[in-house]
PLY file of the C-alpha trace (Angstrom):
ply
format ascii 1.0
element vertex 357
property float x
property float y
property float z
element edge 356
property int vertex1
property int vertex2
end_header
-10.22 36.02 -18.01
-11.75 32.59 -18.59
-15.48 32.74 -19.32
-15.97 29.42 -21.14
-14.78 25.96 -20.13
-14.88 22.87 -22.34
-14.53 19.66 -20.34
-13.43 16.23 -21.34
-15.49 13.61 -19.48
-13.55 10.40 -18.83
-10.65 10.98 -16.44
-11.49 14.66 -16.05
-14.90 14.70 -14.37
-15.47 10.99 -13.77
-13.29 7.95 -13.17
-14.44 5.40 -15.72
-11.06 3.70 -16.18
-12.01 0.45 -14.36
-15.14 0.09 -16.50
-13.36 1.00 -19.75
-10.55 -1.46 -19.04
-13.03 -4.28 -18.41
-14.93 -3.48 -21.61
-11.70 -3.25 -23.62
-10.46 -6.56 -22.24
-13.81 -8.08 -23.18
-13.02 -7.06 -26.77
-9.58 -8.64 -26.50
-10.97 -11.87 -25.03
-13.73 -12.03 -27.63
-11.08 -11.74 -30.33
-8.97 -14.47 -28.70
-6.23 -12.09 -27.51
-4.61 -11.80 -24.05
-6.08 -9.16 -21.75
-4.17 -6.01 -20.83
-3.03 -4.93 -17.38
-4.03 -1.49 -16.15
-0.50 -0.13 -16.54
-0.18 -1.52 -20.07
-3.55 -0.09 -21.07
-2.72 3.38 -19.72
0.64 3.34 -21.48
-0.74 2.30 -24.88
-4.31 3.62 -25.12
-4.66 6.76 -27.22
-7.21 8.97 -28.90
-8.48 8.74 -31.54
-8.79 5.11 -30.48
-8.88 3.42 -33.91
-5.04 3.21 -34.16
-5.03 1.49 -30.75
-7.37 -1.24 -31.98
-5.66 -1.44 -35.39
-2.41 -2.14 -33.57
-3.73 -4.74 -31.12
-6.72 -6.26 -32.91
-5.94 -5.91 -36.62
-8.59 -7.24 -38.94
-11.46 -6.99 -36.46
-14.09 -4.61 -37.90
-14.71 -1.51 -35.83
-18.44 -2.21 -35.84
-17.78 -5.54 -34.11
-15.44 -3.93 -31.57
-18.02 -1.27 -30.83
-20.67 -3.94 -30.28
-18.46 -5.96 -27.91
-17.30 -2.87 -26.03
-20.68 -1.27 -25.43
-22.38 -4.53 -24.48
-19.81 -5.09 -21.73
-19.60 -1.43 -20.72
-23.33 -1.31 -20.00
-22.86 -4.23 -17.60
-20.03 -2.53 -15.64
-21.08 1.10 -15.92
-21.97 1.22 -12.23
-18.21 1.30 -11.57
-18.03 4.86 -12.94
-17.66 7.41 -10.14
-17.27 11.20 -9.92
-13.67 12.25 -9.47
-12.71 14.14 -6.30
-13.18 17.92 -6.65
-15.23 17.57 -9.86
-18.58 18.56 -8.33
-17.07 21.49 -6.45
-15.45 22.74 -9.64
-18.72 22.53 -11.58
-20.48 24.45 -8.80
-17.62 26.97 -8.89
-18.26 27.49 -12.62
-22.00 27.98 -12.08
-21.49 30.49 -9.28
-19.23 32.60 -11.50
-21.40 32.46 -14.61
-18.89 30.44 -16.62
-20.39 28.72 -19.65
-19.66 24.98 -19.67
-19.43 22.46 -22.50
-18.56 18.80 -22.87
-16.44 17.42 -25.72
-15.98 13.69 -25.27
-15.73 10.31 -26.95
-18.26 8.93 -24.45
-21.20 7.24 -26.17
-24.37 9.41 -25.98
-26.24 6.59 -24.18
-23.47 6.19 -21.60
-23.29 9.97 -21.17
-27.01 10.10 -20.43
-26.73 7.35 -17.81
-23.63 8.79 -16.15
-24.85 12.40 -16.29
-27.94 11.31 -14.37
-26.16 9.08 -11.84
-23.54 11.75 -11.01
-25.99 14.65 -11.34
-23.34 16.41 -13.43
-25.60 16.80 -16.45
-27.29 19.88 -15.05
-23.93 21.67 -14.87
-23.16 21.25 -18.60
-24.71 23.84 -20.90
-24.18 21.83 -24.07
-22.66 18.36 -24.49
-20.87 17.14 -27.60
-20.59 13.37 -27.15
-19.64 10.34 -29.25
-16.80 12.33 -30.85
-14.01 10.01 -32.02
-11.59 12.79 -33.04
-12.16 15.96 -31.01
-9.92 17.99 -33.33
-12.59 17.66 -36.02
-15.27 19.19 -33.80
-13.54 21.82 -31.65
-13.81 24.66 -34.16
-17.46 23.81 -34.82
-18.14 23.95 -31.06
-16.42 27.34 -30.77
-18.29 28.78 -33.77
-21.74 27.40 -32.89
-21.57 28.86 -29.40
-19.86 32.15 -30.25
-16.93 31.54 -27.92
-14.01 33.94 -27.62
-10.91 31.71 -27.94
-8.93 33.92 -25.56
-11.60 33.44 -22.89
-11.97 29.68 -23.45
-10.09 26.71 -22.01
-10.27 22.98 -22.69
-9.64 20.80 -19.62
-8.68 17.18 -20.25
-6.58 14.25 -19.10
-5.04 13.08 -22.39
-2.55 14.40 -24.92
-5.34 14.34 -27.51
-7.26 16.91 -25.43
-4.26 19.25 -25.44
-3.81 18.78 -29.19
-7.51 19.55 -29.64
-7.23 22.79 -27.69
-4.29 23.88 -29.82
-6.22 22.99 -32.98
-9.01 25.27 -31.78
-6.68 28.10 -30.77
-7.83 28.03 -27.14
-6.14 27.56 -23.79
-5.43 24.08 -22.44
-5.21 22.58 -18.94
-4.16 19.00 -18.27
-5.30 17.16 -15.15
-3.45 14.17 -13.66
-6.62 12.30 -12.68
-7.13 10.27 -15.82
-5.63 8.10 -18.52
-2.32 9.75 -19.42
0.61 10.08 -17.04
2.69 13.21 -16.53
5.36 12.52 -19.21
2.69 12.02 -21.89
0.88 15.22 -20.90
4.06 17.24 -20.56
5.11 16.18 -24.08
1.83 17.65 -25.39
2.83 21.02 -23.84
-0.43 22.29 -22.29
-0.63 25.82 -20.92
-0.95 24.38 -17.42
-0.79 21.02 -15.65
-2.66 20.57 -12.35
-2.98 17.62 -10.04
-6.79 17.84 -9.96
-9.68 20.27 -10.44
-9.47 21.42 -6.82
-6.04 22.86 -7.49
-7.29 24.57 -10.65
-10.25 26.07 -8.76
-7.93 27.53 -6.12
-5.57 28.90 -8.75
-8.34 30.58 -10.75
-9.85 32.04 -7.57
-6.52 33.61 -6.63
-5.91 34.91 -10.15
-9.31 36.38 -10.89
-10.41 33.58 -13.28
-7.23 33.75 -15.32
-4.77 30.92 -15.86
-1.41 31.28 -14.19
1.10 28.50 -13.61
2.53 30.23 -10.55
0.91 28.44 -7.63
2.63 30.46 -4.90
0.76 33.19 -3.08
0.45 36.25 -5.34
3.14 38.91 -4.75
5.05 36.62 -2.38
8.78 36.03 -2.90
9.82 32.80 -4.58
11.26 30.76 -1.74
11.89 27.02 -1.24
9.03 24.98 0.22
9.86 22.92 3.31
8.38 19.43 3.35
8.56 16.24 5.40
8.51 12.66 4.16
8.47 9.37 6.02
9.80 5.93 5.13
7.33 3.82 7.15
8.44 0.37 8.33
6.11 -2.28 9.69
6.83 -4.95 12.34
8.50 -7.16 9.71
10.73 -4.33 8.40
8.76 -4.00 5.18
8.42 -0.46 3.88
5.38 1.34 2.53
5.63 2.61 -1.04
3.02 4.90 -2.64
2.54 5.71 -6.32
1.25 9.15 -7.30
0.31 10.93 -10.51
2.11 14.13 -9.53
5.47 12.31 -9.32
5.18 10.94 -12.88
3.38 7.84 -11.57
6.62 6.78 -9.86
6.80 5.13 -6.44
7.71 7.17 -3.39
6.93 7.84 0.26
4.10 9.78 1.91
4.68 13.33 3.08
3.85 16.97 2.48
4.33 20.60 3.37
5.08 21.91 6.83
2.48 24.42 7.96
3.34 27.78 9.49
4.17 27.34 13.18
4.21 23.54 12.95
7.12 21.43 14.23
8.54 19.17 11.53
7.80 15.93 13.43
4.24 17.09 14.08
3.92 17.79 10.35
5.21 14.30 9.61
2.64 12.66 11.89
-0.16 14.76 10.40
0.79 14.21 6.75
1.28 10.46 7.15
-2.01 10.12 8.98
-3.82 12.10 6.26
-2.26 10.16 3.39
-2.18 6.62 4.81
-4.44 6.55 7.88
-1.48 5.22 9.91
-0.27 6.35 13.31
3.51 6.29 13.56
6.15 5.99 16.26
9.96 5.77 16.55
10.59 8.79 14.31
14.22 9.19 13.24
15.74 11.86 11.03
17.80 10.56 8.10
18.76 13.43 5.80
17.66 16.62 4.09
17.56 16.79 0.30
17.41 19.63 -2.18
14.81 19.01 -4.87
15.09 21.83 -7.40
13.33 21.92 -10.79
12.68 18.16 -10.73
11.36 16.90 -14.05
9.68 14.06 -12.18
7.34 16.45 -10.34
4.32 17.75 -12.21
5.21 21.43 -11.89
8.33 23.49 -11.40
9.21 23.68 -7.72
12.03 24.03 -5.21
11.60 21.75 -2.20
13.66 21.17 0.93
12.87 17.54 1.74
13.26 16.55 5.40
13.39 12.75 5.29
12.64 10.49 8.24
12.08 6.84 9.04
9.32 5.74 11.38
7.31 2.71 12.47
3.70 1.65 12.05
2.09 -0.89 14.37
1.70 -4.49 13.20
2.57 -6.47 10.09
1.52 -4.75 6.85
-1.19 -2.75 8.64
-4.16 -1.65 6.51
-3.61 1.59 4.63
-6.31 4.12 3.80
-5.23 6.38 0.94
-6.58 9.87 0.44
-6.80 11.33 -3.06
-3.08 12.15 -3.30
-1.88 8.61 -4.07
-3.33 5.99 -6.37
-1.68 2.78 -5.14
0.33 1.38 -2.23
2.46 -1.67 -1.49
4.23 -3.10 1.57
7.56 -4.45 0.25
10.99 -5.47 1.46
13.83 -3.00 1.07
15.28 -5.10 -1.74
11.93 -5.12 -3.53
11.61 -1.37 -3.07
14.98 -0.77 -4.70
13.75 -2.69 -7.75
10.68 -0.47 -8.21
10.33 2.60 -10.42
11.17 5.13 -7.71
11.30 8.89 -7.84
14.85 10.08 -7.30
14.46 11.54 -3.76
12.99 8.25 -2.54
15.86 6.26 -4.05
18.37 8.56 -2.35
16.59 8.11 1.00
16.50 4.32 0.66
20.19 4.18 -0.24
21.09 6.32 2.76
18.91 4.26 5.09
20.33 0.96 3.86
23.87 2.29 4.26
23.18 3.13 7.89
21.65 -0.32 8.44
24.79 -2.17 7.33
0 1
1 2
2 3
3 4
4 5
5 6
6 7
7 8
8 9
9 10
10 11
11 12
12 13
13 14
14 15
15 16
16 17
17 18
18 19
19 20
20 21
21 22
22 23
23 24
24 25
25 26
26 27
27 28
28 29
29 30
30 31
31 32
32 33
33 34
34 35
35 36
36 37
37 38
38 39
39 40
40 41
41 42
42 43
43 44
44 45
45 46
46 47
47 48
48 49
49 50
50 51
51 52
52 53
53 54
54 55
55 56
56 57
57 58
58 59
59 60
60 61
61 62
62 63
63 64
64 65
65 66
66 67
67 68
68 69
69 70
70 71
71 72
72 73
73 74
74 75
75 76
76 77
77 78
78 79
79 80
80 81
81 82
82 83
83 84
84 85
85 86
86 87
87 88
88 89
89 90
90 91
91 92
92 93
93 94
94 95
95 96
96 97
97 98
98 99
99 100
100 101
101 102
102 103
103 104
104 105
105 106
106 107
107 108
108 109
109 110
110 111
111 112
112 113
113 114
114 115
115 116
116 117
117 118
118 119
119 120
120 121
121 122
122 123
123 124
124 125
125 126
126 127
127 128
128 129
129 130
130 131
131 132
132 133
133 134
134 135
135 136
136 137
137 138
138 139
139 140
140 141
141 142
142 143
143 144
144 145
145 146
146 147
147 148
148 149
149 150
150 151
151 152
152 153
153 154
154 155
155 156
156 157
157 158
158 159
159 160
160 161
161 162
162 163
163 164
164 165
165 166
166 167
167 168
168 169
169 170
170 171
171 172
172 173
173 174
174 175
175 176
176 177
177 178
178 179
179 180
180 181
181 182
182 183
183 184
184 185
185 186
186 187
187 188
188 189
189 190
190 191
191 192
192 193
193 194
194 195
195 196
196 197
197 198
198 199
199 200
200 201
201 202
202 203
203 204
204 205
205 206
206 207
207 208
208 209
209 210
210 211
211 212
212 213
213 214
214 215
215 216
216 217
217 218
218 219
219 220
220 221
221 222
222 223
223 224
224 225
225 226
226 227
227 228
228 229
229 230
230 231
231 232
232 233
233 234
234 235
235 236
236 237
237 238
238 239
239 240
240 241
241 242
242 243
243 244
244 245
245 246
246 247
247 248
248 249
249 250
250 251
251 252
252 253
253 254
254 255
255 256
256 257
257 258
258 259
259 260
260 261
261 262
262 263
263 264
264 265
265 266
266 267
267 268
268 269
269 270
270 271
271 272
272 273
273 274
274 275
275 276
276 277
277 278
278 279
279 280
280 281
281 282
282 283
283 284
284 285
285 286
286 287
287 288
288 289
289 290
290 291
291 292
292 293
293 294
294 295
295 296
296 297
297 298
298 299
299 300
300 301
301 302
302 303
303 304
304 305
305 306
306 307
307 308
308 309
309 310
310 311
311 312
312 313
313 314
314 315
315 316
316 317
317 318
318 319
319 320
320 321
321 322
322 323
323 324
324 325
325 326
326 327
327 328
328 329
329 330
330 331
331 332
332 333
333 334
334 335
335 336
336 337
337 338
338 339
339 340
340 341
341 342
342 343
343 344
344 345
345 346
346 347
347 348
348 349
349 350
350 351
351 352
352 353
353 354
354 355
355 356
């Protein structure tokens, strides 16, 4: 049973990536180097962060980089926002008497500002901040607070967090809400990977505060999960592509599980409305796919994918994403085929284009 939780901060409880990227690019610009794109930064940034700067800004003293970074970060810190489900998870911990700690690289001054603006500070029993290499502090944290390693878990969004948990001999949970993508986290081999803290809260509730990677209903048979997915076309025959953390940050289509007693087309309308804010018409069935043990998906699963095409009103109508996807694009079919697609979406597009010929 988990009685102690150690949290990372950035990417686990708050989304500070926009602010961190701006501050990092300020360092690059100040050193006369080209700025990084978001995708490049996420692919190359690592902790401890000194090797990152040694690789990209060799010869610039760390003291100077720290000065540039923190000066700019203070100016853009209002971009930092609580992540979805973070507050509810912290309340969940308080209600169950779970002790909570913070182990983070965040500067103590920035932590103080963000802890106050999010009101998360009151949920953390003891913060350890300004830690460049968490592996050097984890055992000290465990010893100083008398934590039982078997009852303690470290929750973080980067491979370094998983390595830190292993160094401390405690459990590890990776969340897909932060800096590292699924392949990076999977390579670090955490005990569990979850999409977000809401999923972890539900799992721990079902399992009596223990960690269990089986997300199906306890004592239920292991059966395939039926889902619907829609390739949405606009008035100009462009298609809507979404990119999600849980599909290895690959591009795909909106969709989700069919509820008990729900017709598949009703499920399609509901899921697409929830995920994109779009109302659809002209629904047409294309194919059904088996998706079994996909390495692209963030956990082991067996899906039956019912794939449809449908129409949205207007030309590139505005899309409102919920917290399941991180990015969207309206593109031509040819452009879509050139994107980094998850395999089921590529199969659907190929089948659709074959029928269109």
